[in-house]
N, CA, C and O of each residue as an XYZ file, in Angstrom:
660
protein
N     113.003    127.251     98.131
C     113.200    125.832     98.332
C     112.026    125.057     97.723
O     110.872    125.466     97.848
N     112.326    123.957     97.076
C     111.314    123.133     96.424
C     110.467    122.421     97.476
O     110.990    121.643     98.273
N     109.161    122.685     97.480
C     108.250    122.090     98.449
C     108.180    120.572     98.299
O     108.045    119.863     99.296
N     108.270    120.059     97.061
C     108.209    118.614     96.821
C     109.376    117.892     97.487
O     109.252    116.732     97.879
N     110.519    118.588     97.614
C     111.696    117.979     98.218
C     111.434    117.633     99.688
O     111.960    116.637    100.185
N     110.640    118.427    100.378
C     110.343    118.200    101.789
C     109.067    117.403    102.009
O     108.771    117.003    103.135
N     108.314    117.169    100.951
C     107.028    116.490    101.070
C     107.233    114.977    101.211
O     108.134    114.398    100.604
N     106.389    114.362    102.014
C     106.418    112.908    102.129
C     105.945    112.298    100.814
O     105.128    112.877    100.098
N     106.475    111.118    100.515
C     106.156    110.468     99.251
C     105.404    109.169     99.518
O     105.773    108.388    100.396
N     104.351    108.956     98.749
C     103.609    107.703     98.777
C     103.870    106.995     97.462
O     103.559    107.513     96.390
N     104.442    105.808     97.554
C     104.646    104.989     96.366
C     103.488    103.997     96.342
O     103.337    103.175     97.246
N     102.693    104.086     95.315
C     101.446    103.346     95.208
C     101.561    102.335     94.073
O     101.745    102.711     92.915
N     101.453    101.052     94.410
C     101.498     99.995     93.401
C     100.125     99.343     93.339
O      99.587     98.902     94.355
N      99.572     99.289     92.153
C      98.210     98.771     92.007
C      98.171     97.678     90.948
O      98.520     97.904     89.790
N      97.740     96.487     91.364
C      97.583     95.365     90.447
C      96.123     95.147     90.094
O      95.792     94.243     89.327
N      95.258     95.967     90.647
C      93.819     95.809     90.487
C      93.355     96.242     89.098
O      93.973     97.097     88.463
N      92.253     95.637     88.633
C      91.667     95.998     87.340
C      91.172     97.440     87.338
O      91.274     98.130     86.323
N      90.636     97.900     88.470
C      90.110     99.265     88.542
C      91.188    100.242     89.027
O      90.983    101.038     89.944
N      92.324    100.142     88.376
C      93.520    100.928     88.673
C      93.242    102.432     88.748
O      93.584    103.079     89.738
N      92.625    102.983     87.706
C      92.376    104.429     87.649
C      91.489    104.888     88.804
O      91.695    105.965     89.364
N      90.514    104.074     89.151
C      89.594    104.398     90.240
C      90.329    104.462     91.584
O      90.085    105.354     92.396
N      91.225    103.510     91.800
C      92.021    103.502     93.034
C      92.882    104.757     93.130
O      92.899    105.426     94.163
N      93.586    105.072     92.063
C      94.477    106.243     92.069
C      93.676    107.508     92.341
O      94.063    108.318     93.183
N      92.567    107.683     91.638
C      91.734    108.884     91.817
C      91.198    108.971     93.246
O      91.205    110.046     93.847
N      90.737    107.852     93.788
C      90.191    107.849     95.150
C      91.256    108.189     96.183
O      90.995    108.951     97.114
N      92.444    107.636     96.028
C      93.523    107.902     96.984
C      94.009    109.337     96.856
O      94.267    109.996     97.864
N      94.138    109.830     95.627
C      94.548    111.230     95.442
C      93.539    112.175     96.091
O      93.923    113.147     96.741
N      92.272    111.893     95.917
C      91.227    112.730     96.513
C      91.308    112.676     98.038
O      91.205    113.704     98.708
N      91.490    111.491     98.572
C      91.570    111.291    100.022
C      92.765    112.037    100.628
O      92.659    112.602    101.717
N      93.884    112.037     99.930
C      95.106    112.639    100.477
C      95.196    114.141    100.256
O      95.937    114.821    100.966
N      94.461    114.671     99.290
C      94.403    116.112     99.072
C      95.786    116.773     99.073
O      96.014    117.737     99.804
N      96.692    116.261     98.267
C      98.048    116.810     98.087
C      98.925    116.770     99.333
O      99.913    117.501     99.404
N      98.595    115.942    100.312
C      99.444    115.816    101.496
C     100.714    115.026    101.197
O     101.707    115.148    101.915
N     100.687    114.233    100.159
C     101.817    113.401     99.765
C     102.088    113.596     98.283
O     101.171    113.828     97.495
N     103.352    113.500     97.916
C     103.683    113.347     96.505
C     103.397    111.877     96.200
O     103.865    110.994     96.919
N     102.641    111.610     95.153
C     102.257    110.231     94.844
C     102.978    109.757     93.587
O     102.936    110.402     92.540
N     103.640    108.606     93.723
C     104.284    107.936     92.596
C     103.501    106.650     92.376
O     103.316    105.873     93.312
N     103.042    106.417     91.160
C     102.213    105.243     90.878
C     103.010    104.227     90.063
O     103.605    104.555     89.037
N     103.005    102.990     90.547
C     103.642    101.871     89.854
C     102.560    100.859     89.511
O     101.590    100.694     90.250
N     102.732    100.200     88.411
C     101.829     99.096     88.086
C     102.454     98.245     86.998
O     103.298     98.721     86.238
N     102.039     96.976     86.921
C     102.531     96.148     85.829
C     102.137     96.762     84.488
O     101.115     97.441     84.389
N     102.926     96.530     83.487
C     102.657     97.042     82.149
C     101.348     96.435     81.633
O     101.254     95.219     81.473
N     100.332     97.278     81.372
C      99.037     96.742     80.928
C      99.098     96.096     79.546
O      98.202     95.338     79.174
N     100.147     96.392     78.788
C     100.303     95.812     77.447
C     100.774     94.359     77.515
O     100.577     93.590     76.574
N     101.396     93.994     78.637
C     101.947     92.655     78.774
C     101.062     91.809     79.680
O     100.301     92.326     80.497
N     101.181     90.499     79.514
C     100.450     89.584     80.384
C     100.975     89.764     81.810
O     102.179     89.912     82.018
N     100.078     89.752     82.780
C     100.447     89.947     84.180
C     101.130     88.683     84.710
O     100.471     87.778     85.222
N     102.439     88.635     84.583
C     103.197     87.455     84.981
C     103.822     87.656     86.358
O     103.865     88.769     86.883
N     104.299     86.567     86.922
C     104.996     86.628     88.205
C     106.222     87.526     88.076
O     106.515     88.304     88.984
N     106.937     87.428     86.968
C     108.123     88.258     86.755
C     107.755     89.742     86.765
O     108.465     90.555     87.358
N     106.665     90.087     86.120
C     106.200     91.484     86.128
C     105.882     91.945     87.536
O     106.261     93.046     87.936
N     105.184     91.102     88.290
C     104.844     91.453     89.671
C     106.108     91.656     90.493
O     106.194     92.600     91.279
N     107.084     90.782     90.317
C     108.333     90.894     91.078
C     109.054     92.203     90.763
O     109.672     92.802     91.643
N     108.974     92.641     89.517
C     109.579     93.932     89.146
C     108.886     95.078     89.881
O     109.543     96.013     90.338
N     107.561     95.005     89.993
C     106.806     96.036     90.717
C     107.178     96.002     92.197
O     107.393     97.053     92.800
N     107.256     94.807     92.791
C     107.633     94.697     94.208
C     109.022     95.290     94.432
O     109.249     96.037     95.384
N     109.941     94.942     93.540
C     111.315     95.448     93.674
C     111.351     96.973     93.590
O     112.030     97.624     94.383
N     110.631     97.533     92.644
C     110.612     98.995     92.486
C     109.927     99.665     93.680
O     110.367    100.719     94.137
N     108.867     99.063     94.176
C     108.179     99.592     95.354
C     109.126     99.594     96.557
O     109.212    100.588     97.278
N     109.827     98.496     96.770
C     110.780     98.402     97.881
C     111.922     99.401     97.708
O     112.324    100.063     98.665
N     112.433     99.503     96.504
C     113.554    100.417     96.220
C     113.161    101.870     96.495
O     113.893    102.598     97.165
N     112.011    102.284     95.977
C     111.594    103.680     96.153
C     111.194    103.976     97.596
O     111.455    105.070     98.097
N     110.567    103.020     98.264
C     110.186    103.234     99.661
C     111.427    103.339    100.536
O     111.508    104.214    101.398
N     112.390    102.456    100.321
C     113.585    102.447    101.167
C     114.582    103.550    100.814
O     115.563    103.737    101.533
N     114.354    104.276     99.732
C     115.256    105.378     99.359
C     115.292    106.452    100.439
O     116.321    107.104    100.617
N     114.200    106.650    101.157
C     114.162    107.586    102.289
C     113.135    107.059    103.287
O     111.950    107.383    103.210
N     113.608    106.247    104.218
C     112.699    105.599    105.169
C     112.060    106.577    106.147
O     111.127    106.210    106.861
N     112.544    107.813    106.192
C     111.938    108.827    107.056
C     110.772    109.537    106.380
O     109.926    110.118    107.059
N     110.719    109.499    105.056
C     109.681    110.248    104.332
C     108.792    109.391    103.437
O     107.663    109.783    103.140
N     109.272    108.243    103.008
C     108.546    107.458    102.018
C     107.742    106.330    102.655
O     108.218    105.631    103.550
N     106.523    106.172    102.175
C     105.673    105.048    102.550
C     105.123    104.432    101.271
O     105.009    105.104    100.246
N     104.786    103.155    101.341
C     104.245    102.483    100.175
C     102.924    101.801    100.479
O     102.651    101.405    101.611
N     102.126    101.677     99.454
C     100.882    100.904     99.530
C     100.805    100.073     98.264
O     101.041    100.571     97.163
N     100.470     98.797     98.431
C     100.220     97.961     97.266
C      98.808     97.397     97.377
O      98.392     96.922     98.434
N      98.090     97.459     96.278
C      96.727     96.935     96.181
C      96.792     95.750     95.226
O      97.172     95.891     94.064
N      96.412     94.577     95.736
C      96.487     93.382     94.898
C      95.387     92.409     95.301
O      94.451     92.797     96.000
N      95.480     91.172     94.882
C      94.441     90.183     95.142
C      94.408     89.734     96.591
O      93.690     90.314     97.406
N      95.185     88.698     96.920
C      95.183     88.187     98.297
C      96.138     88.968     99.189
O      95.913     89.084    100.394
N      97.192     89.499     98.606
C      98.208     90.208     99.373
C      99.299     89.300     99.906
O     100.314     89.790    100.402
N      99.119     88.006     99.818
C     100.083     87.069    100.396
C     101.418     87.070     99.654
O     102.476     87.153    100.277
N     101.368     86.980     98.342
C     102.604     86.986     97.546
C     103.386     88.273     97.778
O     104.601     88.241     97.974
N     102.685     89.407     97.755
C     103.337     90.702     97.967
C     103.948     90.773     99.361
O     105.054     91.287     99.528
N     103.238     90.263    100.359
C     103.724     90.287    101.737
C     105.025     89.501    101.877
O     105.988     89.985    102.471
N     105.048     88.318    101.340
C     106.248     87.484    101.425
C     107.392     88.126    100.653
O     108.505     88.232    101.168
N     107.132     88.551     99.430
C     108.190     89.123     98.588
C     108.748     90.420     99.166
O     109.965     90.574     99.269
N     107.887     91.344     99.542
C     108.350     92.659    100.007
C     109.146     92.575    101.299
O     110.085     93.346    101.495
N     108.788     91.655    102.179
C     109.513     91.535    103.444
C     110.895     90.909    103.291
O     111.629     90.789    104.272
N     111.256     90.514    102.086
C     112.609     90.017    101.814
C     113.595     91.163    101.586
O     114.807     90.957    101.654
N     113.088     92.367    101.315
C     113.959     93.508    101.006
C     114.423     94.200    102.282
O     113.637     94.444    103.197
N     115.701     94.506    102.322
C     116.298     95.175    103.481
C     115.634     96.538    103.698
O     115.468     97.321    102.763
N     115.262     96.797    104.941
C     114.654     98.077    105.294
C     113.147     98.115    105.143
O     112.504     99.080    105.556
N     112.581     97.077    104.557
C     111.133     97.062    104.321
C     110.433     96.257    105.409
O     110.838     95.146    105.751
N     109.383     96.846    105.935
C     108.467     96.166    106.844
C     107.081     96.345    106.237
O     106.467     97.407    106.341
N     106.610     95.282    105.603
C     105.322     95.338    104.905
C     104.282     94.577    105.715
O     104.518     93.447    106.143
N     103.126     95.210    105.921
C     102.051     94.582    106.675
C     100.806     94.400    105.827
O     100.321     95.340    105.198
N     100.299     93.178    105.822
C      99.050     92.864    105.126
C      97.905     93.218    106.062
O      97.791     92.648    107.148
N      97.062     94.148    105.653
C      95.975     94.602    106.524
C      94.612     94.233    105.937
O      94.412     94.224    104.722
N      93.693     93.931    106.841
C      92.338     93.590    106.407
C      91.284     94.325    107.230
O      90.085     94.153    107.011
N      91.738     95.148    108.180
C      90.814     95.935    108.995
C      91.424     97.308    109.264
O      92.629     97.510    109.115
N      90.585     98.226    109.656
C      91.027     99.571    110.052
C      92.035     99.465    111.197
O      93.078    100.118    111.181
N      91.710     98.637    112.184
C      92.578     98.438    113.345
C      93.980     98.001    112.921
O      94.971     98.538    113.416
N      94.071     97.040    112.016
C      95.379     96.566    111.563
C      96.132     97.636    110.779
O      97.360     97.691    110.837
N      95.416     98.483    110.053
C      96.070     99.589    109.336
C      96.747    100.534    110.323
O      97.850    101.016    110.066
N      96.096    100.798    111.440
C      96.674    101.652    112.483
C      97.831    100.933    113.177
O      98.917    101.496    113.321
N      97.601     99.699    113.603
C      98.597     98.965    114.394
C      99.851     98.605    113.608
O     100.941     98.537    114.176
N      99.706     98.377    112.314
C     100.891     98.029    111.530
C     101.902     99.176    111.535
O     103.106     98.946    111.419
N     101.412    100.408    111.668
C     102.309    101.577    111.802
C     102.706    101.800    113.256
O     103.892    101.929    113.559
N     101.721    101.848    114.164
C     101.992    102.228    115.555
C     102.817    101.200    116.323
O     103.623    101.570    117.177
N     102.629     99.931    116.033
C     103.324     98.905    116.804
C     104.482     98.262    116.055
O     105.367     97.681    116.683
N     104.498     98.349    114.736
C     105.545     97.673    113.963
C     106.292     98.594    113.012
O     107.231     98.169    112.339
N     105.878     99.850    112.956
C     106.521    100.849    112.099
C     106.641    100.368    110.651
O     107.657    100.592    109.994
N     105.590     99.705    110.165
C     105.600     99.236    108.778
C     105.709    100.429    107.840
O     105.144    101.491    108.098
N     106.445    100.241    106.747
C     106.566    101.316    105.769
C     105.835    100.992    104.469
O     105.771    101.828    103.567
N     105.292     99.797    104.372
C     104.441     99.435    103.231
C     103.203     98.724    103.768
O     103.298     97.798    104.575
N     102.044     99.174    103.305
C     100.787     98.511    103.647
C     100.317     97.741    102.415
O     100.335     98.255    101.297
N      99.901     96.509    102.643
C      99.389     95.667    101.570
C      97.889     95.499    101.782
O      97.442     95.077    102.849
N      97.127     95.832    100.756
C      95.674     95.669    100.800
C      95.303     94.565     99.814
O      95.455     94.726     98.603
N      94.823     93.458    100.335
C      94.362     92.358     99.495
C      92.867     92.500     99.269
O      92.063     92.154    100.135
N      92.501     93.005     98.112
C      91.088     93.316     97.869
C      90.216     92.071     97.693
O      88.990     92.175     97.734
N      90.826     90.894     97.495
C      90.021     89.670     97.406
C      89.251     89.435     98.701
O      88.147     88.891     98.675
N      89.828     89.844     99.842
C      89.156     89.601    101.120
C      88.705     90.870    101.834
O      88.016     90.783    102.850
N      89.076     92.045    101.330
C      88.608     93.279    101.976
C      87.592     94.029    101.133
O      86.718     94.712    101.666
N      87.708     93.903     99.827
C      86.888     94.715     98.936
C      87.489     96.107     98.798
O      88.295     96.530     99.627
N      87.097     96.799     97.766
C      87.675     98.111     97.472
C      87.260     99.159     98.497
O      88.096     99.917     98.989
N      85.981     99.203     98.816
C      85.480    100.246     99.716
C      86.175    100.176    101.078
O      86.623    101.196    101.600
N      86.261     98.992    101.641
C      86.947     98.830    102.931
C      88.426     99.140    102.779
O      89.009     99.814    103.628
N      89.035     98.658    101.712
C      90.462     98.894    101.484
C      90.823    100.365    101.455
O      91.861    100.761    101.984
N      89.980    101.173    100.846
C      90.238    102.622    100.795
C      90.200    103.250    102.183
O      90.868    104.254    102.430
N      89.424    102.664    103.086
C      89.329    103.200    104.449
C      90.598    102.955    105.267
O      90.740    103.510    106.357
N      91.511    102.142    104.768
C      92.755    101.852    105.488
C      93.856    102.860    105.172
O      94.831    102.960    105.918
N      93.715    103.602    104.086
C      94.799    104.465    103.598
C      95.184    105.543    104.610
O      96.341    105.606    105.025
N      94.251    106.380    105.010
C      94.581    107.468    105.946
C      95.092    106.974    107.295
O      96.075    107.523    107.792
N      94.478    105.968    107.914
C      95.015    105.492    109.191
C      96.467    105.019    109.075
O      97.275    105.250    109.974
N      96.784    104.363    107.975
C      98.159    103.899    107.775
C      99.112    105.080    107.609
O     100.185    105.106    108.212
N      98.721    106.049    106.800
C      99.617    107.160    106.482
C      99.746    108.186    107.599
O     100.750    108.895    107.663
N      98.763    108.281    108.472
C      98.779    109.352    109.475
C      99.195    108.893    110.867
O      99.257    109.713    111.784
N      99.478    107.622    111.049
C      99.965    107.142    112.341
C     101.456    106.862    112.255
O     101.994    106.602    111.179
N     102.114    106.919    113.409
C     103.548    106.666    113.496
C     103.818    105.670    114.607
O     102.929    105.326    115.385
N     105.057    105.213    114.667
C     105.463    104.293    115.716
C     105.201    104.922    117.075
O     105.591    106.061    117.334
N     104.537    104.168    117.934
C     104.210    104.631    119.279
C     105.465    104.524    120.152
O     106.006    103.434    120.342
N     105.918    105.655    120.675
C     107.105    105.673    121.534
C     106.777    106.411    122.825
O     105.779    107.127    122.907
N     107.618    106.231    123.821
C     107.423    106.935    125.084
C     107.403    105.974    126.249
O     107.556    104.767    126.065
N     107.214    106.504    127.460
C     107.210    105.672    128.667
C     106.175    104.548    128.572
O     105.018    104.771    128.214
N     106.619    103.351    128.899
C     105.721    102.203    128.887
C     105.467    101.612    127.509
O     104.755    100.615    127.387
N     106.032    102.204    126.483
C     105.836    101.696    125.119
C     107.064    100.879    124.717
O     108.182    101.393    124.718
N     106.858     99.638    124.382
C     107.961     98.742    124.037
C     108.086     98.520    122.534
O     108.950     97.765    122.089
N     107.236     99.167    121.757
C     107.186     98.901    120.321
C     108.487     99.278    119.617
O     108.935     98.554    118.729
N     109.099    100.396    119.997
C     110.355    100.818    119.371
C     111.451     99.791    119.636
O     112.280     99.526    118.766
N     111.456     99.213    120.840
C     112.447     98.180    121.169
C     112.248     96.964    120.273
O     113.215     96.394    119.768
N     110.993     96.570    120.077
C     110.697     95.427    119.208
C     111.148     95.706    117.777
O     111.752     94.846    117.136
N     110.857     96.905    117.277
C     111.259     97.268    115.916
C     112.781     97.260    115.802
O     113.323     96.793    114.801
N     113.472     97.772    116.815
C     114.943     97.743    116.811
C     115.462     96.310    116.759
O     116.418     96.025    116.038
N     114.846     95.413    117.510
C     115.267     94.007    117.503
C     115.016     93.369    116.133
O     115.847     92.603    115.645
N     113.888     93.678    115.522
C     113.610     93.160    114.174
C     114.626     93.684    113.166
O     115.093     92.941    112.302
N     114.964     94.960    113.281
C     115.961     95.556    112.388
C     117.320     94.905    112.609
O     118.057     94.672    111.651
N     117.658     94.611    113.855
C     118.921     93.953    114.170
C     118.979     92.560    113.539
O     120.013     92.161    113.002
N     117.881     91.830    113.605
C     117.819     90.515    112.951
C     118.064     90.676    111.457
O     118.855     89.942    110.864
N     117.388     91.633    110.862
C     117.530     91.885    109.425
C     118.979     92.229    109.066
O     119.504     91.735    108.069
N     119.617     93.064    109.865
C     120.983     93.504    109.577
C     122.020     92.409    109.755
O     123.107     92.488    109.183
N     121.702     91.391    110.539
C     122.656     90.309    110.786
C     122.199     88.985    110.183
O     122.700     87.917    110.534
N     121.260     89.079    109.292
C     120.690     87.893    108.662
C     121.735     87.201    107.792
O     122.471     87.844    107.043
N     121.780     85.901    107.905
C     122.665     85.121    107.057
C     121.859     84.594    105.882
O     120.629     84.558    105.927
N     122.551     84.190    104.842
C     121.852     83.741    103.640
C     121.130     82.412    103.849
O     120.146     82.132    103.164
N     121.603     81.591    104.785
C     120.918     80.336    105.077
C     120.746     80.203    106.580
O     121.451     80.848    107.356
N     119.806     79.364    106.982
C     119.565     79.151    108.422
C     120.489     78.103    108.970
O     120.433     77.792    110.160
């Protein structure tokens, strides 16, 4: 049996100038625990909004292809544009994190499947410290835990969303 077929997948989208450094650092940190797919805007073309939207769409598509195994991380400037855009896709719960605590809580309390790191306000070194906490925590369930109920309600809203308010 193909081991990659059972391996969790990390879809990594990087808009940062130090793209290669981010990929190398994350690969080293994960030590082959995840199959890593890297997305980024075409470096030959000007970094336009349309290019970014294509990356967001591909990140959402690949992450939602298997919500039980796939997680995504996007590294960008403020993270605001990515946060708004990614949360428009069905099945995606993207959390903008700026602290270690938020990296943990975005998974444990909201079951986010994409973490957004805005390096304009976190910096690279701090941003890298969010990767493992995000990838190694899961939704907190069990007696006295209401987080799964909240996530179910959010999913229900998403599934019954109308095109206009």
